[in-house]
N, C-alpha and C positions, 0 to 999 in steps of 0.2 A: 609611429609604431602601428602595425596592422594586427588585427586579431588573428588572421590566417592569411598566408600567401599560398595560393593554389598554383601549382606548376603543371604545365601540360603533360610532360612525361619526363622520366629520369634519364635525360640524355647527357648531362654533365654535372659536375660538382656544384651544388647549390648552397654550400655552407656559408657563403657570403650573405645569404638572405637572413641568417640568424641575427644580423644586426638590426633587422626591420621587423622581426616577429619571433614568437616562441613556437609557432605552429606552422609547419610547412607540410602541405599535402599534395600528393601527386594525383592528377585527374585520371590518367591512363598509365598503363605499364609500358606502353610503346610496342607491345606484342599482340594487341588485339587485332582481329581481322577487321577489315573495313566494315563488315556487317555489324560488328560488336562495339565499334568505337563510340557510336552515338549513345548506346545504352550505358556505357561506362561514364561518359561525360555527364549525362543526365543524373545518374546515381551519385557520382562523386561531387557534383556541384549543388546538391540539395541544400547544403548549409551556407552557400555563398551569399554574402551580403555586400552589395556594392558600396555601402557606406562605411564598412569596417574592414573589408578584405581587398586583396590585390591579386592580379593574375600575372603569371610569368609564362608567356607563350613560347617555350623552347621545345624543340623536337620536330616532328613531321609537320609540314605546312598544312596538310589536309586536316590534321587534328586541331591545330590552332584556328583554322577557318571554321571548323565545326563548333568549337568552343565559343568563338565570337558570335556566331549565328545563334547558338543556343542561349547565350546570355542576353543578347540584344532582344530576342523574342520574349524571353522570360521577364525582363525588366523594362520592356517597352521603350527601348532606346536610351535609358538612363546612362549617365557616364559610368564607365568601369575604369578602375585604376589598373594600369599595366606597367610592369617593370621590365626594363631593357638593360642588359648587361653590356657595358662598354668600358674599356680602359680600366678593368679590374674593379668596377663599381656598378651598382644598380642605380638607374634613374627611373623615377616613377612619374607617370603623367596620367591625366584623365582623358579617356577617349570616349566621345559621345557616339551612341549608336545611330542607326539610320532612322 
């Protein structure tokens, strides 16, 4: 069970994540201009803790790339737990940064 699961943007139904957490937060709305995406990412990931939280990178590829770069820089390459949806279930794995 994760404290919080941070989802890149609300691009599809994430109700299946309720099995893994009581707190689902969206990092972006999906409607930010490219100039405002980074600000939204930094603001909405302030409480992200790589030891307790997970990331679900759904939505625009550029948003997910920016989230990954921001977290890697902030946590100096510590592993981040990432959830991937396949076959009607989420699989979580730790990805180490550069």
